[in-house]
C-alpha positions in Angstrom: 12.9 -68.5 -86.4 10.2 -69.7 -83.9 11.4 -67.7 -80.9 8.7 -67.6 -78.1 6.2 -69.7 -80.2 5.1 -72.0 -77.4 2.1 -73.8 -79.0 2.7 -77.3 -80.2 0.8 -77.3 -83.5 0.6 -81.1 -84.1 0.1 -80.5 -87.8 -3.5 -79.3 -87.3 -5.6 -76.2 -87.4 -6.3 -74.4 -84.2 -9.9 -75.7 -83.9 -8.9 -79.2 -84.7 -6.0 -79.1 -82.2 -8.3 -77.7 -79.5 -10.9 -80.5 -80.1 -8.2 -83.2 -80.2 -6.7 -82.1 -76.9 -10.1 -81.8 -75.3 -11.0 -85.4 -76.4 -7.6 -86.7 -75.2 -8.2 -85.2 -71.7 -11.8 -86.6 -71.7 -10.5 -90.0 -72.5 -7.9 -89.7 -69.8 -10.6 -88.8 -67.3 -12.8 -91.7 -68.4 -10.2 -94.4 -68.7 -7.5 -93.2 -66.2 -4.8 -93.9 -68.8 -4.5 -93.3 -72.5 -2.0 -94.6 -75.0 -1.0 -92.0 -77.6 2.0 -90.5 -79.3 4.5 -88.7 -77.2 3.9 -85.4 -78.8 0.2 -85.5 -78.2 0.8 -86.7 -74.6 3.1 -83.7 -74.0 0.6 -81.3 -75.5 -2.4 -82.8 -73.6 -0.6 -82.9 -70.2 -0.8 -79.1 -69.3 -4.5 -79.1 -70.2 -5.2 -82.1 -68.0 -3.3 -80.5 -65.1 -5.3 -77.3 -65.6 -8.6 -79.2 -65.5 -7.7 -80.9 -62.2 -6.8 -77.5 -60.8 -10.3 -76.2 -61.8 -11.8 -79.4 -60.2 -10.0 -78.7 -57.0 -11.5 -75.2 -56.8 -15.0 -76.8 -57.1 -16.9 -73.6 -57.7 -19.7 -73.3 -60.2 -17.5 -70.9 -62.3 -14.7 -73.5 -62.3 -17.2 -76.2 -63.4 -18.5 -74.0 -66.3 -14.9 -73.2 -67.3 -14.0 -76.8 -67.4 -17.2 -77.6 -69.4 -16.3 -74.8 -71.9 -13.0 -76.6 -72.6 -13.9 -80.3 -72.4 -17.5 -80.1 -73.8 -18.6 -83.4 -72.2 -20.8 -83.3 -69.1 -19.9 -86.8 -67.9 -16.2 -86.1 -68.0 -16.6 -82.8 -66.1 -18.7 -84.6 -63.5 -16.2 -87.4 -63.0 -13.4 -84.8 -62.9 -15.0 -82.8 -60.1 -16.5 -85.7 -58.1 -13.7 -88.4 -58.3 -10.4 -87.1 -59.7 -10.1 -83.7 -58.0 -10.8 -84.9 -54.5 -8.3 -87.7 -54.9 -5.6 -85.0 -55.6 -6.6 -82.5 -52.9 -3.3 -82.9 -51.0 -1.1 -82.6 -54.2 0.2 -79.3 -55.5 0.5 -80.0 -59.3 2.1 -82.9 -61.1 -1.1 -84.9 -61.4 -0.2 -86.8 -64.5 2.8 -88.9 -65.7 4.1 -89.8 -69.1 5.5 -93.3 -69.5 7.4 -93.8 -72.7 6.7 -97.1 -74.5 9.0 -97.1 -77.5 8.1 -96.7 -81.1 5.1 -97.8 -83.1 5.9 -100.5 -85.6 4.0 -99.0 -88.6 5.4 -95.5 -88.7 8.0 -95.5 -85.9 6.1 -92.8 -84.0 7.1 -92.6 -80.3 4.3 -93.9 -78.2 3.6 -93.2 -74.5 1.0 -93.6 -71.8 -0.5 -90.5 -70.2 -1.9 -91.5 -66.8 -2.9 -90.1 -63.5 -0.1 -90.3 -60.9 -2.4 -91.5 -58.1 -4.6 -93.9 -60.1 -4.6 -97.5 -59.0 -4.6 -99.8 -62.0 -6.0 -103.3 -61.9 -4.3 -104.1 -65.2 -0.5 -103.8 -65.4 1.3 -103.2 -68.6 -0.4 -104.4 -71.8 1.5 -107.2 -73.4 2.8 -105.4 -76.5 5.6 -107.5 -77.8 4.3 -111.1 -77.7 7.0 -113.6 -78.3 6.5 -114.7 -81.9 6.6 -118.4 -82.6 9.3 -119.7 -84.9 8.3 -121.1 -88.3 9.1 -124.6 -87.1 6.8 -124.2 -84.0 4.0 -122.9 -86.2 4.3 -125.9 -88.6 4.3 -128.3 -85.7 1.2 -126.7 -84.2 -0.7 -126.7 -87.5 0.2 -130.4 -88.2 -1.0 -131.3 -84.7 -4.3 -129.7 -85.5 -4.6 -131.5 -88.8 -3.9 -134.9 -87.0 -6.6 -134.2 -84.4 -9.1 -133.3 -87.1 -8.4 -136.5 -89.0 -8.8 -138.5 -85.8 -12.2 -136.9 -84.9 -13.4 -137.4 -88.5 -12.4 -141.1 -88.5 -14.0 -141.6 -85.1 -17.2 -140.1 -86.3 -17.5 -142.7 -89.2 
């Protein structure tokens, strides 16, 4: 039984898991929102929250601690200069997980991991585009063929 085994292993070795979560948090810092599996989002969330707390401290020691975890200078700089000041009045709860449903290929549960206070210029990504029926596709392709024939005959 796995009593008091808190770590979510994600089917990876410890070093691989540590690198994966650090990269997820760096992508979140860079892009403000990442689309990933629900399990990875839930595993990366505490690390992201911890990094923002370090950013709010703002000391050299906090910056070096964040760099030891994230290992990307530009991500640490953006975290301390942009994201941490934005969340100065908030006591925790800096991220949100928005569930998106299941991935078509393997039915993995997909979610967005995003900052709570981030202003997005792009709303939701159009995931499920309405698919044209077979009849509509045939009509569109026959219309293209007719226009090609008309341009070919006009060019002669």
